[in-house]
C-alpha positions in Angstrom: -1.8 -22.1 -13.0 -2.9 -20.0 -16.0 -2.6 -21.5 -19.5 -1.2 -18.2 -20.6 1.9 -19.0 -18.5 2.0 -22.7 -19.4 2.1 -21.7 -23.1 4.7 -19.0 -22.3 2.6 -16.5 -24.2 1.5 -13.9 -21.6 1.0 -10.8 -23.6 0.1 -7.2 -22.7 -2.3 -7.1 -25.6 -4.5 -9.7 -24.0 -5.5 -7.0 -21.4 -6.7 -4.4 -23.9 -5.6 -0.9 -24.6 -7.4 0.6 -21.7 -5.5 -1.4 -19.0 -3.1 0.6 -16.9 0.4 -0.7 -16.2 2.7 0.8 -13.6 5.0 0.6 -10.6 4.5 1.8 -7.0 6.7 3.3 -4.3 6.2 5.1 -1.0 7.9 8.3 0.2 8.9 7.1 3.7 10.6 4.0 2.1 12.7 5.6 -0.6 13.2 9.3 -0.2 15.7 9.6 2.6 16.8 13.3 3.1 15.0 13.0 6.5 16.0 16.4 7.9 16.7 18.6 4.8 14.8 21.5 3.3 12.5 21.9 6.2 11.0 18.4 6.5 9.6 17.6 9.9 9.9 14.3 11.8 7.6 11.4 11.0 6.4 8.7 13.3 8.7 6.3 11.4 11.8 8.5 12.1 11.1 8.3 15.8 10.1 4.6 15.7 13.3 3.6 13.9 15.4 5.5 16.5 13.9 3.3 19.2 16.4 0.4 19.6 15.0 -3.0 18.7 12.0 -1.8 16.7 13.5 -2.3 13.2 15.5 -5.3 12.1 19.2 -4.6 12.5 18.3 -1.2 13.9 18.0 0.1 10.4 16.5 3.5 9.7 15.3 5.5 6.6 17.5 8.6 7.0 19.0 7.9 3.6 16.9 5.0 2.3 17.2 4.7 -1.5 18.0 8.4 -1.7 15.2 9.1 -4.2 15.1 12.7 -2.9 18.5 13.4 -4.5 18.2 10.8 -7.4 14.6 11.2 -8.5 15.7 12.1 -12.1 17.9 9.0 -12.4 15.1 6.8 -11.1 12.4 8.3 -13.3 14.7 7.8 -16.3 15.0 4.1 -15.3 11.1 3.9 -15.2 11.1 5.3 -18.7 13.8 2.9 -19.8 11.7 0.0 -18.6 8.7 1.3 -20.7 6.6 1.7 -17.5 3.9 4.3 -18.3 2.6 5.0 -14.8 4.4 5.8 -11.6 2.6 5.7 -8.2 4.3 7.5 -5.4 3.3 9.1 -2.2 3.6 12.6 -0.7 5.4 12.8 2.6 3.0 14.7 4.9 6.0 16.0 7.1 7.7 17.3 4.0 4.7 19.4 3.1 3.5 20.4 6.6 6.4 19.8 9.0 4.2 20.0 12.1 1.3 18.2 10.4 -0.9 21.3 10.4 -0.5 25.0 9.9 2.6 26.2 8.1 3.2 24.8 4.6 6.8 24.1 3.6 7.5 25.6 0.2 10.6 23.4 -0.3 8.5 20.3 0.1 6.0 21.5 -2.5 8.8 22.4 -4.8 10.3 18.9 -4.6 7.1 17.1 -5.6 6.5 19.7 -8.3 9.9 18.8 -9.7 9.1 15.0 -9.5 5.8 15.5 -11.2 7.1 17.8 -13.9 10.0 15.5 -14.7 7.7 12.5 -14.9 5.5 14.3 -17.4 8.6 15.4 -19.4 9.6 11.7 -19.7 6.1 10.6 -20.7 5.4 8.9 -17.3 2.0 9.6 -15.7 2.2 10.4 -12.0 -0.3 8.7 -9.6 -0.3 10.2 -6.1 -1.0 8.5 -2.8 -1.8 11.2 -0.4 -1.1 9.2 2.8 1.3 6.3 2.9 2.0 5.9 6.7 4.4 8.8 7.4 2.3 10.7 9.9 4.1 13.9 11.2 5.4 13.1 14.7 4.0 16.4 16.0 0.5 15.0 15.4 1.3 11.7 17.1 2.2 13.7 20.2 -1.4 15.0 20.1 -2.9 11.5 19.8 -2.3 10.8 16.1 -5.0 8.6 14.6 -6.7 8.2 18.0 -7.6 11.9 18.1 -10.7 12.8 16.2 -9.1 16.2 15.4 -7.1 14.3 12.8 -10.0 14.6 10.4 -9.4 18.3 10.3 -5.6 18.0 10.1 -5.9 15.5 7.3 -8.4 17.6 5.4 -6.1 20.6 5.5 -3.2 18.4 4.2 -5.3 17.0 1.4 -6.4 20.5 0.3 -2.7 21.6 0.1 -1.8 18.6 -2.0 -4.8 19.1 -4.3 -4.1 22.8 -4.8 -0.4 22.3 -5.3 -0.4 19.3 -7.7 -3.9 18.9 -9.0 -3.4 20.9 -12.2 -1.1 18.1 -13.5 -2.0 14.9 -11.5 -5.1 13.1 -12.8 -5.1 10.0 -10.5 -5.2 10.2 -6.8 -5.3 7.6 -3.9 -6.4 9.0 -0.6 -4.9 6.4 1.7 -2.7 3.4 1.6 -3.7 0.2 3.5 -5.5 1.6 6.5 -6.0 -1.9 8.0 -2.2 -2.2 8.2 -1.2 1.1 9.6 -4.0 0.9 12.2 -3.5 -2.8 13.0 0.3 -2.9 13.0 0.7 0.6 14.4 -2.1 1.0 16.9 -3.0 -2.5 17.9 0.0 -4.8 17.6 2.7 -2.1 18.1 5.0 -3.7 15.5 4.9 -0.6 13.2 5.1 3.1 14.0 4.0 4.6 16.3 4.2 1.4 18.3 0.9 1.7 20.2 -0.9 -1.4 21.3 -4.3 -2.4 22.5 -7.9 -2.2 21.4 -8.4 1.2 23.1 -6.0 2.7 20.5 -7.0 0.5 17.6 -10.8 1.2 17.5 -10.6 5.0 17.4 -7.8 4.9 14.9 -10.0 2.7 12.6 -12.9 5.0 12.8 -10.9 8.2 12.3 -9.1 6.6 9.3 -12.5 5.8 7.7 -13.7 9.4 8.3 -10.4 10.8 6.9 -10.6 8.5 3.8 -14.1 9.8 3.0 -13.3 13.4 3.8 -10.2 13.2 1.6 -12.2 11.8 -1.3 -14.8 14.6 -1.0 -12.1 17.3 -0.9 -10.4 15.9 -4.0 -13.7 15.6 -5.8 -14.6 19.2 -5.0 -11.2 20.7 -5.9 -10.4 18.4 -8.8 -13.7 17.4 -10.4 -12.0 15.9 -13.5 -9.6 13.7 -11.4 -9.9 9.9 -10.9 -10.1 9.4 -7.1 -9.4 6.1 -5.4 -8.0 4.6 -2.2 -6.1 1.4 -1.6 -6.7 -1.7 0.6 -4.4 -4.5 1.7 -6.1 -7.9 1.2 -5.2 -11.5 1.6 -7.2 -14.5 0.4 -8.3 -16.3 3.6 -8.9 -20.0 3.9 -9.7 -22.1 7.0 -7.1 -24.7 8.2 -9.8 -27.4 8.2 -13.5 -27.7 7.6 -14.2 -27.9 11.3 -16.9 -25.3 12.2 -14.5 -23.5 14.6 -11.8 -23.1 11.9 -14.4 -22.0 9.3 -15.8 -19.4 11.8 -12.2 -18.2 12.7 -11.5 -17.7 9.0 -14.6 -15.6 8.6 -13.5 -13.4 11.6 -10.0 -13.0 10.1 -11.5 -12.1 6.7 -13.7 -9.4 8.4 -10.6 -8.1 10.2 -8.1 -8.2 7.3 -10.3 -7.6 4.2 -13.7 -6.2 5.0 -13.4 -3.7 7.8 -12.6 -0.6 5.7 -14.1 -1.3 2.3 -17.5 -2.0 3.9 -17.3 1.1 6.1 -16.6 3.5 3.2 -19.2 1.7 1.1 -22.0 2.6 3.6 -22.3 -0.9 4.9 -21.1 -0.1 8.4 -18.5 -2.1 10.3 -18.6 -6.0 9.9 -20.4 -7.7 12.8 -18.5 -11.0 12.7 -15.9 -9.7 15.1 -17.7 -8.8 18.3 -15.2 -6.1 19.4 -16.0 -4.0 16.3 -19.3 -3.2 17.9 -17.3 -1.2 20.4 -16.5 1.4 17.7 -19.9 2.8 18.4 -18.3 4.7 21.3 -16.4 6.8 18.8 -19.3 7.3 16.3 -21.0 10.7 16.6 -24.3 11.7 15.1 -24.0 12.1 11.3 -20.9 9.9 11.1 -22.7 7.2 9.1 -23.0 9.7 6.2 -19.5 11.1 6.8 -18.0 7.6 6.5 -19.2 7.1 3.0 -17.5 8.1 -0.3 -18.2 6.9 -3.8 -14.6 6.3 -5.2 -13.9 6.1 -8.9 -11.7 3.1 -8.3 -10.5 0.9 -5.5 -6.9 -0.2 -5.3 -6.3 -3.6 -4.0 -2.9 -4.9 -2.8 -2.3 -8.6 -2.5 0.8 -10.7 -1.9 -0.4 -14.0 -0.4 -3.1 -16.1 1.1 -3.5 -16.9 4.8 -4.5 -20.2 6.3 -6.4 -19.6 9.6 -7.3 -21.8 12.5 -9.3 -21.1 15.7 -7.3 -20.2 18.7 -8.8 -19.6 22.2 -5.6 -17.7 23.2 -5.8 -14.9 20.6 -7.9 -12.1 22.1 -10.8 -10.4 20.3 -10.5 -12.4 17.1 -10.0 -16.0 18.3 -8.0 -16.9 15.2 -4.4 -17.4 14.3 -2.5 -17.6 11.1 -0.7 -20.9 10.3 2.6 -19.8 8.8 3.8 -20.9 5.4 7.0 -22.5 6.9 4.9 -24.6 9.2 2.8 -25.8 6.2 5.9 -26.6 4.1 4.8 -24.5 1.2 6.9 -22.2 -1.1 7.5 -18.8 0.6 9.1 -15.4 0.0 11.8 -13.7 2.1 8.9 -12.3 4.2 7.7 -15.8 5.1 4.6 -15.3 2.9 3.2 -18.2 0.9 3.6 -18.0 -2.9 0.1 -18.6 -4.0 -0.8 -16.9 -7.3 -4.5 -17.8 -7.1 -4.8 -15.5 -4.1 -4.9 -12.4 -6.3 -7.6 -13.9 -8.5 -9.7 -14.7 -5.4 -9.4 -11.2 -3.9 -10.2 -9.6 -7.2 -13.4 -11.7 -7.4 -14.2 -10.8 -3.7 -13.9 -7.1 -4.2 -15.6 -7.0 -7.6 -18.7 -8.4 -5.9 -19.2 -5.2 -3.9 -21.8 -3.1 -5.7 -20.1 0.1 -4.6 -16.8 -0.9 -6.4 -16.9 0.7 -9.9 -13.5 -0.7 -11.0 -10.4 -2.3 -9.4 -6.7 -1.6 -9.9 -4.0 -3.8 -8.5 -2.0 -1.0 -6.9 0.6 -3.3 -5.3 1.8 -6.9 -6.0 5.3 -8.2 -5.7 7.7 -10.4 -3.7 10.8 -10.2 -1.6 13.7 -12.6 -2.3 17.4 -12.4 -1.3 19.0 -10.8 -4.4 22.7 -10.4 -5.2 24.6 -8.6 -7.9 26.9 -10.9 -9.8 28.9 -9.5 -12.8 26.7 -6.4 -12.8 23.5 -8.5 -13.1 20.8 -9.6 -10.7 19.3 -12.9 -11.6 16.0 -13.2 -9.7 14.0 -16.1 -11.4 11.7 -16.5 -8.4 10.4 -12.9 -8.6 10.1 -13.1 -12.3 8.0 -16.2 -12.1 6.0 -14.7 -9.2 5.1 -11.6 -11.3 4.2 -13.6 -14.4 2.0 -16.0 -12.5 0.2 -13.2 -10.7 -0.3 -11.2 -13.8 -1.8 -14.3 -15.4 -4.2 -14.6 -12.5 -5.3 -10.9 -13.0 -6.0 -11.8 -16.6 -8.0 -14.8 -15.5 -10.2 -12.6 -13.3 -10.6 -10.0 -16.1 -11.6 -12.7 -18.6 -14.3 -13.8 -16.2 -15.9 -10.4 -16.2 -14.2 -8.6 -13.3 -13.7 -4.9 -14.0 -10.0 -4.9 -13.1 -8.3 -2.1 -15.0 -4.7 -1.9 -13.9 -1.6 -3.6 -12.4 1.2 -1.9 -10.5 4.3 -3.8 -9.4 5.5 -3.4 -5.8 8.1 -2.0 -6.1 10.4 0.0 -8.3 13.5 -0.4 -6.2 14.8 -2.0 -3.0 13.9 0.2 -0.1 13.4 0.6 3.7 10.8 -2.2 4.2 9.3 -0.8 7.4 10.0 -3.1 10.4 12.1 -5.4 8.2 14.6 -2.6 7.5 16.8 -3.3 4.4 16.5 -7.1 4.8 13.5 -7.6 2.5 14.2 -6.7 -1.1 11.0 -6.2 -3.1 12.4 -4.0 -6.0 12.7 -4.8 -9.6 15.8 -2.6 -9.4 18.5 -3.6 -6.9 20.0 -1.0 -4.6 23.4 -1.4 -3.1 22.7 0.5 0.2 26.4 1.3 0.7 27.0 2.9 -2.7 23.3 3.5 -3.7 24.2 2.0 -7.1 21.1 1.0 -9.1 21.0 -2.3 -11.0 18.0 -3.4 -13.0 17.1 -7.0 -12.0 16.1 -9.7 -14.6 12.5 -9.3 -13.4 12.6 -5.6 -14.2 14.1 -6.3 -17.6 11.3 -8.8 -18.2 8.6 -6.3 -17.2 10.2 -3.7 -19.5 10.0 -6.2 -22.4 6.5 -7.2 -21.5 5.4 -3.6 -21.5 7.1 -2.8 -24.8 
């Protein structure tokens, strides 16, 4: 553990004046207002309406009601001295059918959010795509249809032209490995498709969209800072047996390397044999179209994974050994609490020559929180944040060009397939009354940033 924590003197000043501090959210998880002001259906609306897909059959129709309470929530961000707010644009709110007609009410909503942020001295950071694909496009194949490159390009243009005069920081895409893997391979996330025949085209089309989105933003907003974000876990083998070491390398290629190497011009990793089958979806000229030189890369880390070889897991031949089975501290998601993981992934991504700078665009933890006497005491989350921030400082002090840290997340929300069970927020939401209560971790973050 970092000496900065041991001495209880973790200080914002140690990171320098040019280090960016913030908090992150996603439209599909907080906005609610699922059918008002012309918003179309998203794949998550339909997925949540399919019985048994979401824990407790929860849905995001109301979620945290940010759509109606955005002013209140931005004022809480200001109260906590958080200078940067990363949020996403809901594609079905902007273009209800995914392509074609633009919904003025959707544009108006995000203009109000951006303007109110700026009024309060909070810098808006936009994620263009955070998983809420318009359902009308999923009917047409979604991410498996190459036409999505054109659909996505049109959507990025609308966002850039509508908000680019005030928004200086953009992220094209959130965690493509997760929405393709969980949504088009394992089927545990929307749209619930399974199998390699869905996964491989979804991967390639997501790479093409990421690069196309970057080029469009660069063309329309030459002064903007343009990035994209990747989920990453520190991977270690269960033992030093050659088969476990090889399994860990395959898992690393699958979880961490697939997308960063593709957009960096390195092609798809060859450690996983099935990745070679992507060639069936690569057209002449795609090698160039896959590449984009991002101003920054956002990395999102929560844990490490211990991996052992498994003959029974198709394509990858590797399985994760869960934290519970290993008897190590874990969060409400069953993820190991291992602060060194964020240090390890920063070092890993910094080693890519194409990565100019890194920003931690998500890091946080879910624990079962309760309001007692109008307070939420969450010492585990507070310690988790302190320990991980200390590890970011460790990497920075060793020369890694890591330039920012955003907590996941501002408030408890609709946590995808986990419904409302997993609370990641530094602000507690009572989902019956929608009452907001700042947790002790949030109060600490506010003091730290002051």
